[in-house]
C-alpha positions, 0 to 999 in steps of 0.5 A: 500500499502506498503512502497516500493510500495509507494516510487516507485510510488512517484519517477515514478510520478515525473514531473521533467525530469530525465537524468538517468532512474530510478534514483532520487535525490533532483534535480528531485523530487519535494519538495512535493515528497521529503517530502513524501519519508522523512515521509516514511523513517522516519517511516521505519527507526524510525528516528528523521529527514532526510536531503537531500544531493547532494554528497554521502559523507559528514560531519554530524551536529555532525562533523562526516564524513559519506558515504551513504549506500544502503538499499532495502526497504522491508516490510517483516521481521523486519525492522531496527530501528534507534530511534532518529538519523538522516538520510542523504538522497542521492538518490533513484534507482528504480530497473527494474521489478523483477520476482520470480521464486518460482511461485505456482499453483495459480500464473499461468494463465488458458489456457484452460476454465477449468484450466487443463492447466496453463501457464506463459510466463516467463522472464529467461535471459537479452540480454547484448547487447539489455538489453531485456528478453528472454522468455520461456513458463512454463506449469503446468498440473493438476494431474487429466487431465487424468480423466477430458479429454472429451469423445474423449479420448476414441477413441484417445490415451491420448498422442494424446489428450494431445498433441492436448491440448498443441498445442491449449495452445501454439496457444492461449499464442502466440496470446497475450503473455503479458497476461501470464506474471507473476506479477513482483515487482519493488523495491526502493533502497535508498542511505542513511547515518544514524548517531547520530547528538547529539553534545557533549559539552566539 
């Protein structure tokens, strides 16, 4: 399991009531959950330690004023490393489920029994008043569909046969749209200030 998913799972499993959905501070995370998040982020950023704070700004142990910044925890690409520094951790926000538009053929679900027609029910926009998704059905049809049509295609035109297949596909999807939803992902957005706490003696 990657770092992002581990933090998401920790936050979503908190037993402490949360007045702001998907928003987590040390007030609504147990000490064990805070510790587990610390371990993940210390390894992720290469930090010396993490200290939880109650405000998004403060003064470091070295006397430097700081303001937290927002980081998206990701496991792709080169990770930022701040060896030996201290993280001042304010909050974690978990995003709604995010869907990627660049779906490949393998991401689509079979509609028919042999995989000639594949489909996704894709959330494309959010209603600003109700915050609900508008969905669209996306189809992909195999390039060899003409060759794989059964013998009925001999007696009916290819257009009619394909039309029947598409109508049957839509009927099947509408019976259970959720089974055709794409696989989405939620992300952990951490608000943290990373500072050098080395105290220079004069």
